[in-house]
C-alpha positions, 0 to 999 in steps of 0.5 A: 555498505555505501559510505556517503557523507551525512550532508548528502542531497540526491537531486530530484529527477524532475524538480518541477513535477507536480502531483497533478502531473503524476496523476495524469501519468497514472491515467495515461497508463490505464489502457496499457495496464488493462492490456497487460492484465492477463500476462501480469497474472500469468507471470505473477508480477508486473513486467519489466516494461511496466516497472520501467514506466512506474520508475520513469513516472516517479511513482516509487518516489512519491512519498520519498523525502526530497533530500533523498531524491523523492518528491515528498508529495502528500499522502492524498496524492499518493492514494490518488495515483494508486487508485488510478493505477489500480483502475488499469491493473489491480495486481500491478497497483498492489505490487506498486503500493506495497513497495512504493509506500514504504520510503515513508516508514524508512524516513520516519523511523530510522536514523539519518545514517541508515537513511543515507545508506539505504537511499544510496547514491541515486535514491532508488528505494523499493521495499516490501514489508511484512508485519508478521514477525516470522524471523529474528534479529540477533546482535553480532559484532558491528550489527545484527544477524537477520534470519528468517522467511517471510511470506506475502511480501508484495512487490518482492520481484521488483524490490531493492530492499526489504523491511521485515518485522523481526523478533528481538532477543528478550524475555519475551522476545519483542518486535523490532523493524529491520531493513535489509539490502537486496544482496541480503535476501532471496526472493522465492519462486512461490507466488502461485495458486491464488484466487486473485491478485495473481500478478501482485508479486507477493512472493516469500523472502528468505533472509540470512545476512548481517546488517549494520547496527542502525538497520534494526530498531526496537520499534513496534510498528503498530504502536510506536512510542518515542520520547515526546512522540517525536520519531527521528524523521521529524527532526531529519526532514522537518516534515510532519508527514514522517510521523511514524504511525503506520496502521491507518496509512497502510489500510487507507493505501490498500483501500485506494487499490480497492477503489481503483478495482471497483472503478474498473469493474464499473467501467466494465459494467458500463461497457456491458450494459451499453453493448448488450440487450435485455434478455426479455421483452421489451428488448432494449439496451440494458442501460435503458432499463430501470433495473440496470440504471439503478445498479449502475447509480447505486454502485457509483454512489458507493464508490464515491462514498468510499473514495471520499472516506479514504481521501478525507482519511489522508487529510486527517493523517496529515492533520494528526501529524501537524498537530503533534509536531506543532505542540498540540495533542499527540498522534495517538494509537487510537487516532491511528486505529480510527483511520484504519477502521475508516478505511475498512468501512470504506472497503465495505462500500467497495465490496457491496458495489462489486457484489451488486455489479457481479450479481447483475452482469450476466453469465458471459463476463464470469468466464475465464479471461474476462475482466469482470471475472478477474475483478471479482476474484481480486476483490475476493482476496482483498476482502479476505485480507487480515486488514479487512476483518473490521469486527476484530479491529473494532474490539481492539479499538475499544480496548485502546479507547478505554485504556484496557491495553497496558502501555499503548497510547 
């Protein structure tokens, strides 16, 4: 492992870069991403050229601490970038978001020495994560033996590290969190056959390696608890954003992708209704017909409502962090789950808008190779994701609220 002094600071690639600059770069890639959609699906992940564009634009460093070569922008800025990338290609955005958001977890949860070693000499840290504990970590001399296979590791082909949830020894075994370097895992060639998100690079990862002692921590990622509710990142970086809460952040991030997807579907719908005529008299361009006007307007309103909920959730995330860091009420598991539910219901708006556009777009756009078909397939996978089962989370939230889950706060 890299041996670097604890006082290291990695230069930021573009010190004057602003969130607005980064957002403009995301918008500027839209047409390229759209042109690459089919090839990305066929390949199973974004091309090296697209990944290079993301690297050069600084996307992977958006939430990374400035000390380690990142821009340390706020969560809202990250969600806006993700949405814009998704408007060009949802699969590419999914792969980007699910490795680009995790520098925040590394910075919040792991100790300073581990962060120095993982961010390395140049700050290039791109790590998928997996919440299902399908592997284990066993103490060995000088560290931990991490072993197992995790599926659905989105962004894996372009990763430099991996952040799996592991089972730690105990009776019963309890979940922990590990970070594994690229030389310690194999990316399996098994991402195929999905209805949608075919280009997200959600391959399985197989791990069988030893990592240093500080690279595994006994933290429950869904409901982390520290003395005085202060995770290591607060002290290391002096930024309340590194609070350690992950559930709400994670789902708001996913729905940022969903918003970009349904915006892309609306773009395609606009193209269709302005270039095709109605199928019955009076024959007029569809956008001049009241029914298509109503569909376009209703979908636009639903998308705006969903985006407003997600961006407000980003601001609330920061408010919870700042309040707790400044001696106010803790950022609780209940707060975190409320943000999660907010994202879920924003996605319900996206799903309803997509269904409306799909139902009225006509038959031709549903053929293989058509963008509208791809958008519908992608939304079908997002709505089936475990994180979007809002009825299940509603019950969990109520149990937490009424104090029915022991040890959770």
